[in-house]
C-alpha positions in Angstrom: -20.9 36.2 -22.6 -21.3 37.1 -19.0 -24.1 40.1 -18.8 -22.4 43.6 -16.8 -25.0 42.6 -13.9 -23.4 39.2 -13.3 -20.0 41.0 -13.4 -21.3 43.6 -10.8 -22.8 40.9 -9.1 -19.4 38.8 -8.6 -17.4 42.1 -7.6 -19.9 42.7 -5.1 -19.8 38.8 -4.0 -15.7 39.4 -4.1 -15.7 42.3 -1.9 -17.8 40.2 0.7 -15.7 37.0 0.6 -12.7 39.0 0.8 -11.3 37.7 -3.0 -9.8 39.3 -5.8 -11.6 39.1 -9.1 -10.1 39.0 -12.3 -12.6 39.1 -15.8 -11.7 35.7 -17.3 -11.8 35.0 -21.3 -15.0 33.8 -22.7 -15.8 30.7 -21.9 -16.6 27.6 -24.7 -19.6 26.5 -25.1 -19.3 22.7 -26.1 -21.3 19.1 -26.1 -19.9 16.7 -23.7 -21.1 12.9 -24.1 -19.8 10.3 -21.8 -20.0 6.3 -21.1 -22.5 5.2 -19.2 -21.6 3.5 -15.6 -23.0 0.5 -15.1 -25.2 -0.2 -11.8 -25.8 -3.9 -11.8 -23.7 -6.6 -11.9 -21.8 -8.0 -15.3 -18.8 -9.0 -15.8 -15.9 -6.4 -16.0 -15.4 -4.9 -19.7 -14.7 -1.9 -21.6 -17.3 0.3 -22.5 -17.5 2.9 -25.3 -21.1 3.8 -25.7 -22.0 7.4 -24.7 -25.0 8.5 -23.0 -27.3 11.0 -24.8 -25.1 14.1 -25.5 -25.2 17.0 -22.9 -25.2 20.6 -24.3 -24.9 23.6 -21.8 -23.5 27.3 -21.7 -20.9 27.6 -19.5 -20.8 30.2 -17.3 -18.5 31.7 -14.1 -20.0 30.7 -10.8 -19.5 32.9 -8.3 -22.2 31.1 -6.0 -19.2 29.7 -4.0 -17.0 31.5 -1.4 -13.5 31.1 -2.4 -10.3 32.6 -0.1 -8.2 35.1 -1.5 -5.3 32.9 -2.4 -7.0 31.0 -5.3 -4.8 30.5 -7.8 -6.7 30.1 -11.9 -4.8 27.8 -13.6 -4.3 29.0 -17.8 -3.0 25.1 -18.1 -3.4 21.6 -17.0 0.5 21.6 -15.5 0.3 22.6 -12.3 -2.7 19.5 -11.1 -1.2 16.9 -14.1 1.1 14.0 -12.9 -1.0 13.4 -9.9 -3.7 11.5 -8.3 -6.2 13.3 -6.8 -8.5 11.9 -4.6 -12.5 13.3 -3.7 -12.4 15.1 -0.5 -15.6 17.6 -0.8 -18.7 17.3 -2.7 -21.1 19.8 -2.6 -24.4 20.1 -5.3 -26.9 23.0 -5.1 -25.6 24.1 -1.5 -25.8 20.7 0.0 -23.1 18.5 1.0 -23.0 15.2 -0.5 -21.7 12.4 1.9 -18.6 10.4 0.1 -17.8 6.6 1.0 -14.0 6.0 2.4 -13.8 3.0 1.6 -15.0 3.6 -1.9 -12.9 6.6 -2.8 -13.0 8.8 -6.3 -10.6 10.0 -8.1 -9.5 11.8 -10.9 -5.4 11.9 -12.6 -4.9 14.2 -15.5 -1.5 13.1 -17.8 -0.9 15.5 -20.6 -4.5 15.0 -22.6 -5.9 12.2 -21.1 -7.3 12.3 -17.6 -8.8 8.9 -15.6 -9.1 7.4 -12.4 -12.0 5.5 -10.2 -15.7 6.2 -9.8 -15.3 4.2 -6.6 -16.4 1.2 -8.4 -15.2 1.3 -12.1 -12.2 2.6 -13.7 -12.6 5.3 -16.4 -10.3 7.2 -18.5 -11.4 10.2 -21.4 -9.1 12.3 -23.3 -9.4 16.5 -22.0 -8.8 19.9 -23.1 -8.3 22.3 -20.6 -8.7 26.2 -22.2 -9.2 29.8 -20.5 -9.8 28.5 -17.5 -12.2 25.7 -18.7 -12.1 21.6 -18.9 -13.6 20.2 -21.4 -14.2 16.3 -22.2 -14.6 16.1 -25.9 -15.5 12.6 -26.1 -16.8 9.7 -24.7 -15.5 8.2 -21.6 -14.2 5.0 -21.3 -14.8 2.6 -18.6 -15.1 -0.9 -16.9 -18.8 -2.1 -15.9 -18.5 -3.8 -12.6 -21.4 -4.2 -10.8 -21.6 -1.9 -7.3 -23.7 -1.8 -4.2 -26.5 0.7 -4.6 -25.0 3.5 -2.5 -21.9 3.2 -4.5 -23.5 3.3 -8.0 -25.6 6.2 -6.9 -22.9 8.4 -6.3 -20.8 7.2 -9.2 -23.8 8.2 -11.4 -23.8 11.3 -9.8 -20.2 12.1 -10.6 -20.9 11.0 -14.2 -23.4 13.3 -14.3 -20.6 15.7 -12.7 -18.1 15.3 -15.5 -20.5 15.4 -18.2 -21.7 18.7 -16.9 -19.7 21.8 -18.9 -17.3 22.5 -16.4 -16.3 25.9 -15.8 -13.7 27.2 -13.3 -11.0 25.3 -12.3 -8.6 26.3 -9.4 -5.9 25.5 -6.5 -6.7 26.8 -3.2 -3.2 25.9 -1.3 -3.1 21.9 -1.8 -6.4 21.6 -2.7 -7.9 21.2 -6.9 -11.3 22.5 -7.2 -13.9 22.0 -10.7 -17.0 24.0 -10.2 -19.3 22.7 -12.5 -22.9 24.0 -13.7 -25.2 20.6 -14.8 -29.0 20.1 -15.2 -29.6 19.5 -12.0 -27.7 22.7 -10.5 -24.5 24.3 -9.7 -22.3 22.7 -7.5 -18.1 21.8 -7.1 -16.0 19.0 -6.5 -13.0 19.2 -4.4 -10.0 16.8 -4.5 -7.1 16.8 -2.0 -3.8 14.9 -3.4 -3.2 11.0 -2.4 -1.0 10.5 0.4 1.3 8.4 0.0 -0.4 4.5 0.7 2.9 2.8 0.3 3.4 2.5 4.3 2.6 -1.3 5.6 2.3 -2.6 2.1 3.8 -5.4 0.5 4.3 -6.6 -3.1 5.9 -8.8 -5.3 7.7 -8.2 -8.7 5.9 -9.1 -11.6 7.1 -7.6 -15.1 9.6 -5.2 -15.7 8.8 -2.6 -18.5 11.6 -0.9 -20.4 9.7 1.0 -24.1 7.6 -1.2 -25.4 9.3 -4.7 -24.1 8.0 -6.3 -21.1 9.8 -9.1 -18.9 8.5 -11.2 -16.9 10.0 -12.0 -13.6 8.9 -15.3 -11.8 12.3 -15.0 -9.4 10.6 -14.1 -5.9 11.4 -9.9 -5.6 9.7 -8.8 -3.0 9.5 -5.1 -1.6 7.6 -3.9 1.9 7.1 -0.3 3.1 7.6 0.7 6.3 7.2 4.5 7.3 10.0 5.7 5.9 11.8 2.7 4.6 11.7 -0.1 2.2 13.7 -3.7 2.2 13.1 -7.2 1.0 14.7 -9.9 -1.2 16.1 -8.8 -4.5 16.2 -12.5 -5.9 19.4 -13.7 -3.9 20.6 -10.5 -1.1 18.4 -8.8 1.2 18.3 -5.1 0.5 17.1 -2.2 2.4 16.9 1.7 1.9 15.0 4.9 3.0 12.4 6.5 1.2 10.4 10.0 0.7 6.7 10.0 -0.4 4.6 12.8 -1.3 1.4 12.9 -3.5 2.6 10.4 -6.2 6.4 10.9 -6.5 9.0 9.0 -4.3 12.7 9.3 -3.9 14.4 5.9 -2.8 18.0 6.8 -0.8 21.1 4.8 -0.9 20.3 0.8 -1.1 22.6 -1.5 0.9 22.2 -5.2 0.5 23.6 -8.2 2.1 26.6 -10.2 -0.1 25.6 -13.4 -1.0 26.6 -15.4 -4.2 23.8 -17.0 -6.2 24.0 -18.2 -9.7 24.7 -15.6 -12.7 21.3 -15.2 -13.9 20.1 -14.3 -10.3 22.5 -11.7 -9.9 22.3 -10.2 -13.1 18.6 -9.8 -12.3 19.1 -8.7 -9.0 21.8 -6.2 -9.7 19.3 -4.7 -12.7 16.4 -4.6 -10.4 18.1 -2.7 -7.8 19.5 -0.3 -10.5 16.4 0.7 -11.7 14.7 0.8 -8.0 17.4 3.3 -7.0 16.0 5.9 -9.9 12.5 5.5 -9.1 10.6 9.0 -9.5 6.9 8.3 -9.1 4.5 5.4 -8.1 0.6 4.4 -8.6 -1.5 2.1 -6.9 -4.0 0.3 -9.7 -6.6 -2.1 -9.7 -8.2 -1.2 -7.0 -4.9 -1.9 -4.8 -4.1 -5.3 -6.5 -0.9 -3.8 -8.6 1.8 -1.3 -8.0 3.7 0.4 -10.7 7.2 2.6 -10.4 8.5 4.6 -12.6 12.0 4.7 -13.2 14.7 6.8 -15.4 18.2 5.1 -15.6 20.3 7.1 -17.7 18.0 7.6 -21.1 16.0 4.3 -20.3 12.8 5.1 -18.7 10.6 2.0 -17.9 8.3 0.7 -14.9 8.4 -2.0 -12.1 5.0 -3.7 -11.9 4.6 -5.2 -8.3 1.5 -7.4 -7.6 0.3 -8.8 -4.1 2.6 -11.6 -2.8 1.5 -15.1 -3.7 1.2 -15.9 0.2 
């Protein structure tokens, strides 16, 4: 429970900084466990070994001035399906310098969250209730070796995630998670990852529909410019306009040349182009080694998975 004196303090602060204070439901007290992130060289593998459990009481943090247009989220639907990149980090009032070449990301998808610590990939179940984010079980992570500066931030980020989280809110186009850890109070500020597609080249690796994946050996390519795509569909060249925002993508009408090839080539080409035109969302994963385009073609949903060109 938040004491009366704490509420008075928050209300006074709300008048000072010009935001509207609203009493929130009582927050939960929970124990969170998380897998240790390795800072020593090792073969990439999956770990499910938790650190010692951490127990702390969640409180409403009012030490950080908030603008008057913040939106407290009663559920996680407003920030699901978006890859968020850490853009600001403060702990005990001090800014932690981020490393642009090793971005830290987080993504919420229903009941799972995951992302990159800047070196390792991680994922975990999560719960979001009464404005509070809670990770009830161990986080699963890879164990790649990291340089010391990246390893330090990775471990600090792990410590922030295993803290008892309190308030989660949206500020314009920013997701903020305020937390209280044993080391003190802090917040993680995330912004949506902008399109990383421009000036990239890819080669189709597989097509997945449901639980069936078809490996592709025919050279089918995809190139992104600022506002258009193009490449080889296996026989004909194609081009189209596209728009991308956050992780959403929309591809316009596709134009192709009109060469004739073998029946098997033409069948695969037509199938690929039909699916490409219904793509709705994308992900760049495995440290920019793979691109996934998620499509919905009628009642069929699936994924076009690309790899970097063989060159």
